[in-house]
C-alpha positions as CSV (number, residue, x, y, z in Angstrom):
1,M,119.4,69.0,121.6
2,T,120.4,72.0,123.7
3,T,122.1,75.1,122.3
4,A,125.4,75.9,123.7
5,P,125.6,79.2,125.8
6,M,127.3,82.1,123.7
7,S,130.8,83.2,125.1
8,G,130.8,86.5,126.8
9,R,131.9,88.4,123.7
10,K,129.3,87.0,121.5
11,A,126.5,87.6,124.1
12,Q,127.6,91.2,124.5
13,A,127.6,91.6,120.5
14,A,124.2,89.9,120.6
15,R,123.1,92.4,123.3
16,N,124.6,95.4,121.3
17,D,122.7,94.4,118.1
18,E,119.3,94.0,120.0
19,L,120.0,97.6,121.5
20,I,121.0,99.1,118.1
21,L,118.0,97.8,116.5
22,E,115.6,99.0,119.2
23,A,117.2,102.3,119.2
24,A,117.1,102.6,115.3
25,R,113.5,101.9,115.3
26,E,112.9,104.7,117.8
27,V,115.0,107.2,116.1
28,F,114.1,106.5,112.5
29,T,110.4,106.2,113.2
30,A,110.5,109.7,114.9
31,D,112.9,111.2,112.4
32,P,113.7,109.2,109.0
33,G,116.5,111.8,108.3
34,A,118.3,111.4,111.5
35,P,122.0,110.4,111.3
36,I,123.2,107.1,112.2
37,A,125.1,108.6,115.2
38,A,122.0,109.4,116.6
39,V,121.2,105.6,116.9
40,A,124.6,104.8,118.5
41,E,123.9,107.6,121.0
42,R,120.4,106.3,121.8
43,A,121.5,102.7,122.0
44,G,124.4,103.5,124.1
45,V,127.0,101.9,122.2
46,G,130.2,103.4,120.3
47,I,129.8,104.4,116.7
48,S,132.5,101.9,115.8
49,A,130.5,99.2,117.3
50,L,127.5,100.1,115.3
51,Y,129.5,100.3,111.9
52,R,131.0,96.8,112.6
53,R,127.6,95.6,112.6
54,Y,125.8,97.9,109.8
55,A,128.3,99.4,107.3
56,S,125.8,102.1,106.4
57,K,122.4,103.7,107.2
58,D,121.0,101.9,104.4
59,A,122.1,98.5,105.7
60,L,120.4,99.5,109.1
61,L,117.2,100.4,107.4
62,Q,117.2,97.4,105.5
63,K,117.5,95.1,108.4
64,L,114.7,97.0,110.3
65,C,112.3,96.8,107.3
66,G,113.3,93.0,106.8
67,D,112.6,92.3,110.4
68,G,109.2,94.0,110.1
69,L,108.3,91.9,107.0
70,K,109.2,88.8,108.8
71,R,106.9,89.6,111.8
72,Y,104.1,90.3,109.3
73,I,104.7,87.0,107.5
74,A,104.8,85.2,111.0
75,C,101.2,86.8,111.8
76,A,99.8,85.9,108.5
77,E,101.1,82.2,108.7
78,K,99.6,82.0,112.0
79,A,96.2,83.3,110.9
80,L,96.2,80.9,107.9
81,A,97.0,77.9,110.3
82,D,94.0,78.8,112.4
83,H,91.1,76.9,111.0
84,G,88.5,77.6,113.8
85,D,86.2,80.4,113.8
86,P,86.7,82.6,110.5
87,W,86.1,85.9,112.1
88,E,88.0,85.4,115.3
89,S,91.2,84.2,113.1
90,F,90.9,87.4,111.1
91,A,90.5,89.7,114.3
92,T,93.4,87.9,115.9
93,F,95.4,88.6,112.9
94,M,94.6,92.1,113.0
95,R,95.4,92.4,116.8
96,D,98.6,90.6,116.3
97,L,99.8,93.1,113.6
98,V,98.8,96.1,115.7
99,D,101.1,94.6,118.3
100,A,103.9,94.0,115.9
101,D,103.6,97.7,114.8
102,T,105.2,97.1,111.5
103,S,103.1,99.7,109.9
104,S,105.1,102.6,112.0
105,L,108.2,101.6,109.8
106,T,106.0,101.9,106.5
107,I,105.1,105.4,107.3
108,A,108.3,106.5,108.1
109,L,110.7,104.7,105.9
110,A,108.8,104.1,102.6
111,G,111.0,105.5,99.7
112,T,113.8,106.7,102.0
113,F,116.4,103.8,101.3
114,T,117.0,101.2,98.4
115,P,115.4,97.8,99.0
116,T,117.3,94.6,98.5
117,A,116.3,91.7,96.5
118,E,115.8,89.8,99.8
119,L,113.3,92.7,100.8
120,Y,111.4,92.4,97.6
121,T,111.0,88.8,98.0
122,D,109.7,89.2,101.6
123,A,107.3,91.9,100.5
124,R,105.9,89.7,97.9
125,R,105.5,87.0,100.3
126,A,103.8,89.2,102.9
127,E,101.5,90.6,100.2
128,E,100.6,86.9,99.0
129,L,99.9,85.8,102.7
130,G,97.8,89.1,103.5
131,T,95.9,88.5,100.4
132,R,95.0,84.9,101.3
133,V,93.9,85.9,104.9
134,H,91.7,88.6,103.4
135,E,90.1,86.3,100.5
136,R,89.5,83.5,103.1
137,T,87.8,86.0,105.4
138,I,85.6,87.4,102.4
139,E,84.8,83.7,101.2
140,A,83.6,82.8,104.8
141,G,80.9,85.5,104.6
142,V,82.0,87.4,107.6
143,L,84.1,90.2,106.0
144,R,82.5,93.1,103.9
145,A,83.1,92.2,100.2
146,D,83.9,95.8,99.4
147,V,86.9,95.9,101.6
148,S,90.1,95.3,99.7
149,A,93.4,93.9,101.0
150,A,94.8,97.3,100.5
151,D,92.2,98.8,102.6
152,I,93.3,96.5,105.4
153,S,97.0,97.6,105.1
154,L,96.0,101.3,105.2
155,I,94.1,100.5,108.4
156,F,97.3,99.6,110.0
157,E,99.2,102.6,109.1
158,E,96.2,104.7,110.2
159,L,96.3,103.2,113.7
160,A,100.2,103.3,113.6
161,S,99.7,107.2,113.5
162,V,98.1,107.1,116.8
163,K,100.3,108.2,119.3
164,L,99.0,109.2,122.9
165,G,101.0,109.2,126.2
166,D,103.7,106.4,126.8
167,H,103.9,103.2,124.7
168,D,101.6,101.2,126.9
169,R,98.8,104.1,126.6
170,T,99.4,104.4,122.8
171,M,99.0,100.4,122.4
172,Q,95.7,100.6,124.5
173,I,94.2,103.3,122.3
174,R,95.1,101.7,119.2
175,H,93.5,98.5,120.4
176,R,90.5,100.4,121.4
177,H,90.2,101.8,117.9
178,L,90.9,98.7,116.3
179,A,87.8,97.1,118.1
180,M,85.7,100.0,116.7
181,I,87.1,99.4,113.1
182,L,86.6,95.8,113.3
183,D,82.8,96.2,114.1
184,G,82.7,98.3,111.0
185,L,84.4,95.3,108.9
186,R,82.4,92.6,110.0
187,L,79.5,91.9,107.7
188,P,76.1,93.0,109.1
189,P,72.8,93.2,107.3
190,N,72.1,96.4,105.3
191,T,75.6,97.5,105.0
192,R,76.1,100.8,103.1
193,P,78.5,100.8,100.3
194,L,81.9,102.5,100.9
195,P,82.5,105.8,99.1
196,G,85.2,105.9,96.4
197,P,87.2,103.1,94.8
198,A,89.4,101.0,97.2
199,P,93.2,101.7,96.9
200,D,95.2,99.0,95.2
201,A,98.5,97.2,95.9
202,S,100.3,99.2,93.2
203,E,99.5,102.7,95.1
204,L,101.0,101.3,98.2
205,A,104.1,99.8,96.6
206,A,104.8,103.0,94.7
207,R,105.7,104.8,97.9
208,W,108.7,102.5,98.2
209,T,110.5,103.9,95.1
210,P,113.2,106.3,96.2
């Protein structure tokens, strides 16, 4: 079954929405306090066109974070469906999430807007799937047992803070550093214990309370 092509008006609306979300991500990761008018200007659309799609800045932030959670969920589901080499499955999961760059939104937007019930549901699903990926890799004996799922979440935030040159160069450096980190996460003999207690999920979740 083929999908009927959208009319010119619908196609333009879809294109505008794509431009708005791309611009919103750029604007709000750079400055979470920026006005919504800055998004319209970056996207090259009228403010009325933006407000027809998103009634408020909160609604736009909710959409951005919802899309980010769905990307995370898709990466985790892909990893869990991979029953090949346990380490390669985990390493691919990590690389996929660096490419998805959902943590840039976490760093910039945590606690700046009111999450919806749907966002809470997706966040619980994302946490559940991420924990399953983590536990499966531990059980396979290829990931350090003293690394928590929350440790993994913070690794993504640390990598998201790396910004060097343009987007392509930034992603190149992030993947270079991810490769270094993965070498440290893989279970070798005579591994030294990590200092201090591991962060837990409640510490990460607390940042989303406005």
